[in-house]
N, C-alpha and C positions, 0 to 999 in steps of 0.2 A: 203269962193270959194260967187260968185256973185250973187246972182238970175235972171237966165233967166227971160226978161220981155217977150216974146210971149211964154208961154211951152202948148202945148197940153193938153189933155183932156187922151189921152194915155201916155206922157211921164207922169204927173201927177200922175197915176196909180200905174204907173212903180216904182217911185219912192216912193209914199207911201206904194206900196205890200214892197218894198226894205226896206224902215223905217220898218216894220212890221217885218221881217227874222231877220232885225238886231235885231232889241230889244227882240224878244222870245226867239231868240240864247241867250241877255243878261240875259232874264230873268231865262233859263236853270239855264245858270250858277250859278246864286244871289238860284232858288230852290232847287242845291246839296249843296250851303252851310247852307240851311236854317234855325235856328234858333239857330247856334254855335257862331255866333259873340253876339247876344246880351243874351245869356248863357254865354260866356267867361266873359263878359261885367259884370254880375250878381256875378258872382264866385267872380271877383275882388272886386268887391267892401264888397262884404260878405267878405271877407279875411281882405281889411280897417280897416271896422269896429269889426273883429273876434280881430286883433290886436291891435286895440283901446283898444277892453275891457280887454285885456291881459294884456297893458299899465298900465290901472286902476288899476285891480289885484295887480299887483304888487309896483304901487304905496300903495295902501293900506294897502299890506303884510309890506312893509316899514316905513310906519305909525307905525301900532299894535307893530312892534319890538320898533319904537322910545319910544312907550308910554312902553312896557316893562321896559326899558332901564330905561327911568323917575321914573318909581316906584319901581326901582329896586334902585335907589339911592337914594327913600323916604325912604324907609325899611331899607338902610346901615346909610343914618341920625339920622334916628330913634332913631334906634340901640346902633348910637354914644352918645345921647339925655338920654337915658335908664340908662344903663351904669356911664354919668353923674350925674343924678340924682339919684341913689342907693347909692353914694360916699357922694353926700349931705346929704342924710335921715341919714346917721351914724351922724351928725355932727348938727344936729337939735336941734335949744334950745326949744323948744316951739311946741305945739301940732298945732300950725296954719301955722306956718312952714311943721312941718310934712304931716300934708294936703295939703298944696298947692305943695308941692312937689310927694303929691300920687294923685292928680289933672292930673300932667305933666307928668308923668305918665302912667297913663289910658289913656289919652290921644295919646301919643306916639305908646301907645300899640295900642289903635283902626287905630291910621293911618297906623299900620303895617299890620293888619287884614283888612280891606281897600284896598292897597296897595297889599297885595297876593291874597286879593278878585277879584279883575281887572287885574294883569297878569295871571288865571285862566281863566277870561273869553276875554282876549285878545290873549292866548295858543287859546283857542276852535275856535275865529275869523279866526285866521292864520290857525288852521289845515281845515275851512270850505273854506274857500279863497284857499289856497291849492288845494282841491278837481277840486274847479271851475275851477283855474290855470290849473288842468292834465287834463281835460274834452277839454280845450280851445283848449288845444294846440293841442290835436290829431283829434280837428274839424280843425281846421286850415293846422294840416298836411295832412288829408282828402283830404281838399276842394284844396289845395296847389299841390296835384297829381290829381285830380278830371282837376284841369283849365291846369296843364301841358299837361294831356292825350288831353284835346278837344282843345288847343292850337294849340298841334302835328298835330293834326285831321286835325284844318282847316288852317292851313301852309299847307301841303300838298295840298288840295284843291283848296286851293290859287296860290302852286306853277306848278300845273297842268293846270290854266285856269286863272292869274292876266296877263299873256302877251295878252291873244286871247280877253279877259274882255278890254282891255286901247286899244284896234284894235276894237274891238265891237261900246268903245264910241265916238272913233274916229270919226268910220265910221255913227255912230247915229247922229254926229253932224252935219257933213256935212252934209249926207242924207235928214236930219231937213231941210238944209240950200238952198236947192231945190226945197221945195216945200215952198207958199204961207200961210201967216200967218190967214188967216180963216179957213183955213183947218188944217193946222197944230193944229190949236187950238180945231177944232173938233177931230183930230185923238187921240189926249195926251186925250180927254174928254169921248170919247167911251173904249179908253184904260184903265183908271182908273172906270169905271164903270161897266166892266165884270170882272170877275173871273180868266177867263185866259189870259186875257191881250189883246186878239186878237180885232185889232180893226177895220183890212181888210183880211176881207177872202176869200179863192176862191168858185166857184160852183166844186161841186165834187157830179154825179151823181143827177144833178137837184134840191139836195139841196143847203141852203149855210151850209157851214164849222161856224163848231162852233153852232149855233141853229140848223139843220138840217129839219127848214120848208120845205118844195117844193117848186120850185120858177119857173112858170108860164113858159112855151115855150116861150111865146112871148115878158118876159123880160129878161130871156136867151137871147134871140138874141139881146137885146138892150146893154146889158154888154157884150155880146163878141164884141158889134160892138164898144166900147170903145170912146164912141161918149159924154159920160155925166158921171158924179159920181153918183152912185147908189145905194142906202139905202137899205141893209134889211128891209123892215116896220114891220119886229119880232121882230129882234134887234137892231138894227139902227146902224149897221154894215155896212162898206165898201163893196163892192161886186167887184170883178175882175175874169174873165174867165179865164178858168182850164189853158188853155194852155199858157195864160200869166205869170200864176204865178209856173208854170215847168221850164218857159224860164228865170224870176227872179229869183227861186231855183238855180239853175243850174250857174246863176251867182256871185250868192253869195257864193255858197258854193267855188266857184274855187277861186273866191278873200280870203275868210278866210283858205283857203288850201295856 
């Protein structure tokens, strides 16, 4: 939509207030969603981390079982050698041979003893890791349930508002295009500097909406004349008269319906 070259101050004020109404409605939708999108993102990241931890734990258990298998082979080989050395001892010719074989037997017995010790240690580690695995799986299940609940909650909200939000975004872009760059920048600057996002407010019972400071009667007359852009000296918000505000609210409500 091309920007008009000659736009009256009243038209600018109406366009600004229309934009404010549209953006405020979009803000309301975002507030209904609240922190849900961020909470869902955090839960997804947490579940990814837990699954990575679970994968590492499973790998550790697999490696420990592999170590146990290797130690059992060490024991098996040592037992085979013990039988061999026992037979050889029966046929030794002197003490030197006997002592040499005895040392080999002693070495293999130590190998068996060490391997059995390591197997016990590995089994304890596996048991400990399996406990952590169980706890981790419980955490994953719990967080997955929470994620499902929050995703469903967000989906319900989005289902109710997604079409309206898309329309609001389109309208916001269209109405922004009606406002000159300098005024639009001022509008956006004010919106980001106030908590409720209200950059354009109407006069209500002689006070500025959003700040509630009384506007002097002469100032109210100037605002109602719609001849120039007037801001609230306390909050910096752009001010419009109540009649204009009501007219624009009715117009925007009809468009949104």
